[in-house]
C-alpha angles and dihedrals in degrees: 000000000000118000128199129202115208122195120187122201139197111254106276123232092221108045096180092053090047090052092051090049090051087053088060092047090052091049091051092048093049091061094052122102114271096012114166108166146329127217136191123218119244105241108162089114111071090228091065123074127228111249147158129214133190125192124205136178097255141017090247091056094050091050091047088055093048090051096042120121093233093054093045090052091050092049091050090049090051090052090054089051091051098257099136125183116240096206140001117285112281118219114202117188121201109249092015134099118265119242115286114287093015125114120195116196129189121212135188106202122204117247112273092012100095095107092048090047093051090049091051090048091050090052090050091049091052088056094047091049089068092062123093115265096020113153107168152289133245121192120203129192116208099223115280095322097106088241117125135171132203127209111204117189127200127170094247139008090251091056089051092048091050090056094044091054096042125119089227092061093045090052093050098047099081092065090052094047091053089072095048131090090209136013116278124239143188114261107273127249116211122195120220090258094055103261107141124201123201132167120217126170088355091300123117117229123192135188111270112261093236092061092050090048091051092052093046090053090047090058100032100057099054090040094055093043093050095046090047089054100045110017098037096061091047091054090047093050089053093054100254110160114237095254091053094041090054092049093050091046091053091051090056091043094052093045093050093047096044100047107021121015105033095045090051093050091044090054092051091050098039090117088059103040094047104112091218109030092036096044097092112103093234091055092044092049093047093050093047090050091052093049091048090050089052089051088056093049093050092048090049091049095052093040097050106034103076091189086071095051101114092187090066091059100054 
């Protein structure tokens, strides 16, 4: 899953020198393993903070970049030039929850509406700044794609929740939505078993239970069948009584499903389990049909391949 490092800075005295220094930061990032893109925050409006983000293929790669000697030397050089960080580096992992007190929002801005969108965001930031615990906002465009993301920082998660639920925010959102091609949302969090949580308009939306149940069954059946065929005989041969053999088999089954198999399947079906993008009936029907087809394939596999018949090896 992609991971993004966000660094927020105090407003520099020399903007041209800061821009040149960010050029060097972008060049260093581009040579690191797993690099995908770098973005600069829009900070012409005083309400918006200067910032720099780098996206990599994995969380390990983004942390390797943050800890790299080249990046550390560049940060030290920036400190000498007066480019001081306003907070610690934030690491945001796709499909994971942001750090406490941090909200990450995705936006799709209508063509020709970037200036209006930035102005609406700045107005929203001015309102949020009056709330307890507010620390700042950085707004990042993703090239010329029309995709933007906002990083909103409060001191604690409770401070952030108070702002998200506030009447002031609700009243200001229509002006922001007018510049978007689709409604914005908080970056999603997906559990290992496929349940995805997103927050839109202050309301939490979660994957329907029936979709989660279908994915669990898709993983559970072949896992149990395979363990019964290969692990069960080994436990029997080593003298494990049935009650203990079953318990040990369940431990292995739960571990495989929780940390390996279910997260992989949930990633493949993210387009389907997403409570917003996957909510349309055509998407839901297509995903359900694919899962049912996979049920059929697994049933056919275990029915026709006698080598997998665990009952023949007892």
